[in-house]
N, C-alpha and C positions, 0 to 999 in steps of 0.2 A: 218301855223305853219312851222318853219324852221326845216331843217334836224338835226341841232345841238340840238334844243329843244327836238325833238322826241328822239334822242339818249340819252339825259340826263334823260328823263322820263323813258326810258327802263331800264337804269342803276339803277335808284331809285327803280323801281318796283322789279328789280332783288335782290337788297340789302334787301328790305323789305321782299321779299319771303324767302331769306336765313335766315334772323333773325327769321321769323315766324316758319320755319321748325326746326331751332335750339332750339327754345323755347319749341316746342312740344316734341322734342327728349329728352331734359333735364327733362321736366315734366314727361315723361314716365319712364325715368330711375329712377327718384325720387320715383315714385309709386312702381316700381319693388323692389327697395332697401328696402322699408318699408314692403313688403310682403315676403321677403326672410326668410325662416325658416331653421335654422340649425338642422339637424337630426343626432343624435348620432347613430352610427351603432348598438350598443347594443339594444337601444330602438326600432330601426327600425325593428329588427327581434324579438322583444318581450322579450328581456332579461334585462329589466330595473329593475327587482327584483332579479337579479343574480349578482354574483361576479366571475370574471375570476380566475381560479386556474391553475397554472403551475404544470404539473406532472413530469417535468424534474428531480427534486430531488429524484423522486421515479422510475427512470430508464425508463420512458416513455416520449418520446419527443413530447408531445401534451399539448394542453390547453383545459380545460373543464370549463363550467359555472355551478356554484352551487347556489341554492337559498340562499339569504341573509336574514337578520332579518326583512326586509320589506315584505317578502313573507308571505302570510296568512296561513302558515302551521306550525308555531312554529319553524322555522329554527333558528339556532344559529349564533351568531356573529363570533364564532370560529369554523372552520372546522377541523376535525381530519382525518388523513389517517392512516389506519392500514395495515402494510405489513411486513411479515416475510422475512428476507434475503433469497434469492434463491427460494422464493415462486413464484408461477404463478398467485397469486390472490392479489388484493388490495381492501380495503373497505373504502369508503369515507362517513363520517357521518357529517351531518349538523343538529344538534339537534336530538331529539328522533324519528322524523317521516321520515327523509330523509336519506336513506342508499343506496348508489350507489356502486355496485360491478363491478370490472374490472377483466377480465380473459384473460390470454394469451393463445390463441388457435393455436399458431404457424402458419402453413399454411393451417389449416383445414377451409373449406368453411362454410358459415352460415347455410347451410342445415344440417350440423352435430349438430348444436345447436338445430335446430327445431326437429331433430330426438330425441334428449335428452328430449325435452319438451313433445313430443308425447308419450314417454316411461314412463312418470310419472303416473303409473297405479292407484294410489290412488285418482287421481283427474279427474274430467271432465274438459276438456280444451275447452274454447270458444275463438276463435280468433276474436278480435275486429278490428284489422287493421294489414294487412300483406303486406309488400313491400320488394323489394330487399334489403337485409341486415338490415331489420327493422321489428319489430313485437310488437304488443300490444295484450295481452291475459288475460283472467280471468280464474282462477282456482277455482273449487268448490269441496270440499271433496265428495266422492261418498257415504259416510254415514253421518248421522246427529248426532251431539253431543247433549247433554242434558244440558239445562240451570240449574242454581242453584236451581230452585224450582222443578226440576225433572218432569216438566209437559210440557214445551214448547220446541219443537225442534229448534235448532239453525243451520243455514247454515253457514259453514266455507268457506268463499270466500275471495280471494285476487286478486289484479291486478298486472300485470307484464309488464315491458317494456324492450326491448333489441335492441341494434344496434351494428353492427360490423363495425369497422374502421381499415383500414390497415395503420400501422405506421412503417416506416423503414422496410417494407417487412413482418411485423408480423401482424397477424389478432388478434385484441383485441375486446372482447365483453364487452360493457358497459351495465349494466342491473340492475334492482332492485335485492336486495338480495334474498335469497331462500324463505323468508317469504312473499315476495311481499310487496305491500303497499295498503293503503286505496284508495278509488276512488278519493278523493279530492287531492291526491298527484300525480295522473297519469300525468296530463298536465305538471307539473314541471319536472317530470322524462323524459317525451318525449322531452322537450326543452333541458334538460341537455345532454341526449344521442345523440341528433342531433347536439349539439353545438360543438362537438369535432373537433379540427383542428390541424394538425401537426405543430410543432414549427420549424421555420427556424433557421439557425445558427446565434447566437448573440442575439436571443430573450430570 
């Protein structure tokens, strides 16, 4: 076998090898492209039953997510915000069951809010989750009401969620309203109060 023939065979094998590797690479890329899944950020953090709501028209440079009509809590398609001019409180309502209260606490730390909760003398307070600037608790009246038939005692309990967010140097507390909510609403409230993010200029 001559030197030129050997050289030709080597070149042929080299070309075949390159072609084979290229085919594998293209095949792998095709497989990957078929398995790519686009994940929307709202769904990724469990907010696919929520709608974004800008609070900028209400003097708070922040965005909050509120349950929409697809949530299983009877949320409304139209969200209302109640706020008196020069007031330090806002109330967001999405249907009859979801009521989110916002309070301007100035530069007061979250511990002041927890002190307020502990001072609610007519309730037994049970903390279900407690973290820095976030709390979930259950309140139960220290006495029992009487049902309509005047025979059976009724426990008055409600669930509460609160989180503090600092926006433009002001500490805002996002929480359930004073009446609290039913247990089935708690997880929606938790997601809402944790979803708050400051708005940037131009948003």
